[in-house]
N, C-alpha and C positions, 0 to 999 in steps of 0.2 A: 385597115391601111389607118394610121392614127395618121393623116398630114396636115400640117397648120397652115399653108397654102398656094402649097403647088400641088396639079393634077400631075404625078409621075406614069411616065408612058408604059403602058403596061407589054409591051412588046417589044422589046430591043434586041441587040445582038446578045450573044449567050455567054453564060459565065464557064469558066475548066472548073468541069469536076472532080473531088477532094480526089484527096490521093487515097487518102486512109481511109478503109473501112469501104471502099467499094465493090459491091458486088459481094460482101460479109452476111452473111443473116448474124447478126449480134441486136436483131429486135426484141425485146420481150418488156413483161410490166415488172415493174418497179415491188414494193413491198416490204422495203428494205425501212431502217430506220424511218420513224414516225415519228410528227410532233407539231405545231403550232408557229407562228409566227408574231411578234410584236411589234413595237414599232420597227417605222420605215429601216433598215438597215441590221436590223437585229435575227437573229433566229434563236427559235430555243425551243428543242423537243418537248414532250411532253410525257416520251417514255423514254426508260433508260440505253447507252450506249454510244459510242461512238462517232460520231459525223466525217465523211469520207472525206480524206484532203487528196481530189482532182490534180496535184503536181503531178502524181505518179500515174497519168490515164497513160496508156498504148500509143496515142493520136500526139501526147503532151511536144508540143516543140518543134512540129509539123508546119511547113507552111503552107495557104491556100488560100490563093488569091478568088477574092469577089471584085464586080462593078455597083459602086455603088453612085447614087445622086449625089452628086452635087448642089444645094439650092442656091448658093453664090455663082454657079458657071453656068447653070441651068443643062449642065452634061452627065452622061453616066461617065466615071471616072473608075480606071482599076485600082484596086484596093488588093494590099499584100497583107493576109491574114496568118496569124500563126495560132493553131489547136491550146486550148489552154485546159481543156478539160473531157474527159467522154466518159458518160453514163449509162444506164440502158436504153437510156430512149434519145438522150442526146448526145450531139457536140456545142464546145462550143467556141469560139473561136474570136479570137479579139484583133482587130485591124494594129496593125506592130505600130504605127506612131500613136496611140494613145495606151499602150501596155509602157514603152519607154519613156513617154513623160511623166506613167506617174496615173493616172486618171482611171485605171482598170488596172486592179494588181492581184494576185491568186486568193486574197482570203473574197474578195469583190466576187471574185467567178466562183470559189467553194461556195460563199453564202446563194449566189443564184442559180447554184447548180440545188445546191438542197432545196429549197423553193420551189424550184422548177418540177424536181422527181419522187421528192420525199416528202413532203408536208408543203399545208398551206393553213392561213389562218383559221381563229374559229370566224364559224358564220360561214365558212363553205360546204359544199355536198358534202366534204370526207376530209377531215383534217390531219389526216394521217395519208393521206395518198399529194401528190405535187398536184402545181398548174397542168403538164401536162397529161395526167395519169386523171385529174378530175375533168379535164377537157374532151378525152376520148369516154369515160365514163357516160357526159352529158350528151353530147353532140356526136356523139358514132367513132368507130375507129381509123384512125392513119390509115393511108395508104401506101406501108412500109416501101414495097415493089419501087417506087418512084423516090426514094430517098436513098443516099449512100448509108451505106452499114443497115437499113432500116431505122436509121436516126432522123431527130429531128437537126437541121443545123443552122445553130443561133448564131449571126454573126456580130458582133458588139462594133458599131462602126462609128464615124462622122458626116451627117450629111452637111454640116453648113448649115441646119439649121430649116432643114427642110422637113424635114418629120420625127414625133418621136420612135415611129418604130414604123417596118410594112414589112407586107409579105414580096419578095423579089419578085417581079412579073418578066423581066428579062432577064433574067438568069438559067439556066438550063438545066436546076432542075429547082424544086419552090425551096427557098430559103427565106430564113424568118433575119430580119435587119433591124438592131438596135440601134440608137443615138444612146452612146456610151457617155456624151456630156451632157446631153438636155435630162437622165435620165440618171445621172449617177447619185448614190452608189447603184450598183446594176443589181445588188442584193436587197434595195431596197422596197416599200412598198409598187411605188411607181413605176418602174423598171416591172418588176414579178406581175401588175396588175395589166399593162400593156402587153407583155408575153401570153398572155391569159387572151388577149382581145385577140391578135396577130397566130396562133394556134390554132382558134377557132375560123380563121379565114385558111387554114393550110388544110383543116379539115372540109372543111364546105368546097374548096376550088377543085377538090377530088368527087365533089358529087355533084354538084349545082351550079359551073363554070362562069354559067350568066342571070344566075340572079339579082335581081333588083338595089343598086344600092345600097337603100335606106333599108332593106330585108336583112342585107348583108352584114349591115354593120351595125344592125339593135342588136342582132345574134352576136355579135362579137363582143357588146357593150352585155348583154348577158352572159360571155364568157367571164367577164370580171368579176360580175357577181356571185354566180354560181359558186371561185374561187376565193371570195372571201372581203374580195377587194372593196370600196367606194373610194376612187383619186382623181373621180369627175366631179366633183363639188363645183367647179368653178362654172364648168359647163352645165351643169345641173338650172345654176343661179341664172344663166344668163336663158335658158328658156322658160323659166320658171316667173322671171320678172317681162319676158315680152314671148307667150304665146302663139301669136297670131301669127306666125313666121311659116312658111316651106319651110319646115328643117326636112323636106326627104324626098318624100308620098308624093312631091309633083313632078320629081327627075330633079331633084339638084346633084353634084355629082359631087366627089371629094371633096373639094375645095371649100362648098361653099353649107356641108351636112350637120347638121347639130347634133353632137354627142351627147348633147342633156337630154333632147326627148328619142332618143335611139337608146339611152340608157335606161329611162320611161320605161319606153312601149316592149322593151328586151325584156331587162328584169322583171314587168309585167305579166309576160307570155312566161317568163320562165317562171317566178311564184306559182302559175295560174293553173299550166300544165306540165313543168317537172321535165324530168327527163327524157318520159317518153313523146311531151311535142317538140322539146329544143328537139330531136333526134329526127321526128318526123317532119320539119319544119328543114332540115337541113338536108336530108335527104329529099323533099321531094320539086320535080322537075320541072312543076311549075313557077312561075313565075310571081310576085305582085300579090295582091288581096287575094285572084283566087289562087294563088299557091299554098297565101296560108288556109286558105277556106277549103285545102281540099286535106292540108297537113291536120287541123281543126276537126278536120270530119274521120280520116283516120284513126286518128284518137281517140274518138267517142264524146270528144266536147261537143256540144248542144249550139253553142254561138258560134256567132259566123264573124269572122277577124273586120269588121268593121263595128259589131256592136263591140265587142269587147275591147275598139280601142274604143270610143265614146264612154266606156265603163273605166277607162286606165283614166278617162278623164277626171273623172269622179274620186280614185283614187287621189290624182294626184291636188283636187284641191281639196279635198277632205283632212287625206293626211291621215286617216286615223285607220289604220292596219289591227287594233285591239279590236275597231267595226268593221272590220270586213272589207272598209274602202281604205285600202295604204299601203307601204312597200313595209316588210320584213324589214330589208334588207340596208334602207337608209330613210331617214327624213325629209321631204322635200323641202318645205319651209310654205310661206303666206307666197300665191299665187299673184299676180296682175288683174287685174279685174277692169273692165270696163266703165261700171259705175254699177249706181243701185236702182233697182225698180221694189216701189210696190204700189199698190189696187189702183188701175186710173192711168199707169204708166205703161208707156210703147217704145222703142228702140228700134232701129234697123241700123243695119251693117254687113260687110261681108268681111268674109272668111279668106286665106293661103290655104289650100292644101294641104291638107292637115294640119292648119292650126288653131286654136283656143280663140275665144269669145267670151269672156265670163265674169256673168252679173251675180252681185249678190240680190237675192229678195228679200223687203221689207217685211216683215210681219207689225206682231202679229195677226193671227185672225187664217182668215180659209183665201188661198190663194189660187185664179186659177188662168192656167200661164199653158200661154199657146205660141208655139216657132213654125213660122212657112220659111218657104224659100224653095226653091229647084237643087235637088237633089242636096240637102242638108240634113245631116243631125245633131239632134241636143239628145240633155239628159236637164232634169231640174230633179234637186235632191234639198233632204232635211239632214239637220245631223243638232242630234238628241242624247238621249240614252243608247240608241239605235238611230243609223240610217236609213231613211225611206230614198228609196230612186223608182222618179218614173221619167216617162217618155214625154215628153210635151210637144212633140212632132205631132200635128193633130187634135192636144188639146188633154190635160190633164189639169191633177188638183194636190195642192198640198195644204195641209192645216199648219199652219207655223205656231207653236207656244213664246211666251217673250221669251223663256232663256234660251230658246232653241235658233242656231243661223239654218237662212234658204241659200240656196245656188241654182241659176242656170247657165248653164255652156252650149252654147252652141261651135259644129264642125264643118266640114264636107269635105270629100275623097278629091276631086278636085277643083277644090274653093268652089267660091258661090257667094253672093248678096243671101240675107232672111230679114226677117220680122220678126219681135218679137211684140209679144201684146199681154198685159198682167191683168184682169181685174177680180 
């Protein structure tokens, strides 16, 4: 769920089931027109062929009620929407108020459907497939028996400022709700990125409904990366400029989860293990760190989740994908540091669960770095023509040349105190 400042209740009264397509086995894979997208709101196919106009959809013009969370009243209210598109994998239903006032029109609906079903931007796992097809290919297939007509129902609504989008947890069948005002135009990158995020939740919920929030949301962020979207730059800045925060692993809820940290962690796991690891985590019944460890082991990964999380911290700070420590999908930018440490210096502090304290090591010369503390983890590394990474818990040595940068970072699964000594 991509909520701003509100926790949406997970189980309330149900929605009326869709009148169109219910019971029909109309699910299937797309494989029609291929292409990629350019700027937000545009869709440029890479191959010849005419893109479909969904105004002649079988369901077009048929009304369908849903229940929408209203952030202004903090109530779930009935809203009438009307079907404006039916594709091979999905329906798009637009709240009548948004259609009548021109906030959403047929051109925007068509543009959304082209990218949701037919093609995605360059950099996605497969630009010649749409968002929902890529999500299934990376994370696992949908459960069509639980969906009207075997298709995803995407409702474009007005949450009155409650959320960019969410998987409706109180409806009597799974629905995606996208805020048509916040995400306007719905054919743009922001809307499709959120659609990728929420479609992951639809897949995950059918397999592991009780997963911890921080893992569920991190993999939903990875779905955005897998589909070639980078739209959470402000969230990423929020975390890199204040990396010592409990962004999720300490048990935060939807209202305080940091999507920038989730983007880093989910994208790191995706770039590390690809679709096999993403599918294994999604299907793994175990939760939290233990569930991640089980999925990693099942896919043949030698490292455990905590070690990879610390390696993700190196990738975040180094930001050098060409040297094997960074992110292929986006640049991170400079990460905030606590301070500098040279030979003879020491520091102590505390970190929040899953937070990072980062220090720059001042050379040149040999630096012996030791990190101590209960249940803390750390990495020290130098950045030159190559990147050397060592584990300074218990002591490690780095040799810094005059033109090289050195860093040490500290984290803890459940938070904790640490000390750093440099000799």
